[in-house]
C-alpha positions in Angstrom: -18.8 153.3 -167.7 -17.2 150.9 -170.2 -17.0 151.6 -173.9 -18.1 148.8 -176.1 -15.4 147.7 -178.6 -16.1 148.3 -182.3 -17.3 144.9 -183.7 -16.4 145.9 -187.2 -12.8 144.7 -187.4 -13.7 141.3 -186.1 -16.7 141.0 -188.3 -14.7 142.0 -191.4 -12.1 139.3 -190.5 -14.7 136.6 -189.8 -16.6 137.5 -192.9 -13.5 137.3 -195.1 -12.9 133.8 -193.6 -16.2 132.7 -194.9 -18.4 133.1 -191.8 -21.8 133.8 -193.3 -23.3 134.8 -189.9 -20.5 137.4 -189.5 -21.2 138.6 -193.1 -24.9 139.0 -192.2 -24.1 140.9 -189.0 -21.6 143.1 -190.9 -24.3 143.9 -193.5 -26.8 144.8 -190.8 -24.2 146.9 -189.0 -23.2 148.9 -192.1 -26.5 148.9 -194.1 -27.9 152.1 -192.7 -24.8 154.1 -193.3 -24.3 152.7 -196.8 -27.9 153.3 -197.8 -27.7 157.0 -196.6 -24.6 157.5 -198.6 -26.1 155.7 -201.6 -29.2 157.9 -201.5 -27.0 161.0 -201.3 -24.8 159.9 -204.3 -27.9 158.7 -206.3 -29.6 162.1 -205.9 -26.4 163.9 -206.9 -26.1 161.6 -209.9 -29.8 162.0 -210.8 -29.7 158.2 -211.1 -32.8 156.1 -211.6 -31.1 153.4 -209.6 -32.7 153.2 -206.1 -30.4 153.5 -203.1 -31.4 150.1 -201.9 -30.5 148.5 -205.3 -27.2 150.5 -205.3 -26.3 149.3 -201.8 -27.2 145.7 -202.6 -25.3 145.6 -205.9 -22.3 147.2 -204.3 -22.5 144.8 -201.4 -22.5 141.8 -203.8 -19.3 143.2 -205.4 -17.7 143.7 -202.0 -18.7 140.2 -200.9 -17.0 138.7 -203.9 -13.6 140.0 -202.9 -10.9 137.4 -202.3 -8.8 139.7 -200.0 -10.3 140.7 -196.6 -10.7 144.2 -195.5 -8.0 145.4 -193.1 -10.3 147.9 -191.3 -13.2 150.3 -191.6 -11.2 152.7 -193.8 -10.3 150.0 -196.2 -13.9 148.9 -196.4 -15.1 152.5 -197.1 -12.5 152.9 -199.9 -13.7 149.6 -201.4 -17.4 150.6 -200.9 -16.8 153.9 -202.7 -15.2 152.1 -205.6 -18.0 149.5 -205.7 -20.7 152.2 -205.7 -18.9 154.1 -208.5 -18.6 150.9 -210.5 -22.3 150.0 -210.0 -23.5 153.5 -211.0 -21.3 153.7 -214.1 -22.2 150.1 -215.2 -25.9 151.0 -214.7 -25.6 154.2 -216.8 -23.7 152.3 -219.5 -26.3 149.6 -219.7 -29.1 152.3 -220.0 -27.1 154.1 -222.7 -26.9 150.9 -224.8 -30.6 150.3 -224.6 -31.6 153.6 -226.3 -30.4 154.8 -229.6 -28.3 157.9 -229.2 -27.5 156.9 -225.7 -29.2 157.9 -222.5 -26.6 159.7 -220.5 -27.6 160.9 -217.1 -26.6 164.4 -216.0 -25.0 164.8 -212.6 -25.2 167.9 -210.4 -21.7 168.3 -209.0 -22.1 171.6 -207.2 -23.0 170.0 -203.9 -20.7 167.0 -204.0 -17.7 167.7 -206.2 -17.7 171.5 -206.6 -16.2 171.0 -210.1 -18.6 173.0 -212.1 -20.4 175.7 -210.1 -24.2 175.2 -210.6 -23.7 173.1 -213.8 -24.4 169.5 -214.6 -22.0 167.1 -216.2 -22.4 163.6 -217.5 -21.5 161.0 -215.0 -19.8 158.8 -217.6 -17.7 161.8 -218.7 -16.8 162.3 -215.0 -15.8 158.6 -214.7 -13.5 158.9 -217.8 -11.9 162.1 -216.3 -11.4 160.3 -213.0 -9.7 157.4 -214.9 -7.3 159.9 -216.4 -6.8 161.5 -212.9 -6.0 158.1 -211.5 -3.4 157.5 -214.1 -1.7 160.8 -213.1 -2.3 160.6 -209.3 -4.2 157.7 -207.8 -4.5 159.3 -204.4 -6.3 162.4 -205.8 -8.7 160.1 -207.7 -9.3 158.2 -204.4 -10.2 161.4 -202.7 -12.7 162.3 -205.4 -14.1 158.8 -205.3 -14.6 159.0 -201.5 -16.1 162.4 -201.7 -18.4 161.9 -204.7 -19.2 158.2 -204.7 -19.2 157.5 -201.0 -20.4 160.9 -199.9 -17.8 161.3 -197.2 -17.0 164.7 -195.8 -13.5 166.1 -195.8 -12.9 165.2 -192.1 -14.1 161.6 -192.8 -11.8 161.3 -195.8 -8.9 162.4 -193.7 -9.7 159.7 -191.2 -10.2 157.0 -193.8 -6.9 157.9 -195.5 -5.2 158.5 -192.1 -3.9 161.9 -193.2 -4.4 165.5 -192.2 -7.6 167.5 -193.0 -5.5 170.2 -194.5 -3.7 167.7 -196.8 -7.1 166.3 -197.9 -8.4 169.8 -198.6 -5.3 170.7 -200.6 -5.6 167.4 -202.6 -9.3 168.1 -203.2 -8.5 171.5 -204.7 -5.9 169.9 -207.0 -8.3 167.1 -208.0 -11.1 169.7 -208.6 -8.8 171.8 -210.8 -7.8 168.7 -212.8 -11.4 167.7 -213.3 -12.5 171.2 -214.1 -9.9 171.3 -216.9 -10.8 167.9 -218.1 -14.5 168.6 -218.1 -14.1 172.0 -219.7 -13.1 170.3 -222.9 -16.4 168.5 -223.0 
């Protein structure tokens, strides 16, 4: 029994070269996975942005890249960043439309484990993540993959090509940093 090769690397390369057919096939191949992750993240963020809209907006941002994706892991890192950016931009836009702001509360107990059974403002989380990235970009990337891409620890380890224990250790550090940052709020 022969194993079919993963078409993703070739499609990523062809899409980056401007092949619109490859880009369409790539979108079809990844859409279900991205939408499931977007639904998970959107529910955790208590966002009014529909998963389909989140995926499409993130896809548009990913398609605008000038540099090609090296592989699936590179794509997933970029997708997490794009979904984070879309959600934060959406919340900022909503906040500017209402006097006094319209900040959305995010349940982090399932996704980020930062505050046990408490909600925090996604915009505040984004600001804390920016401070974390200034201190340690790798820790911020792990939080981004976990929270905004909905990856499990094992998946994060595969994406970052590192050990599961290393990711779990980094997660604990990142959670402690965010807990301290968010406690002040």
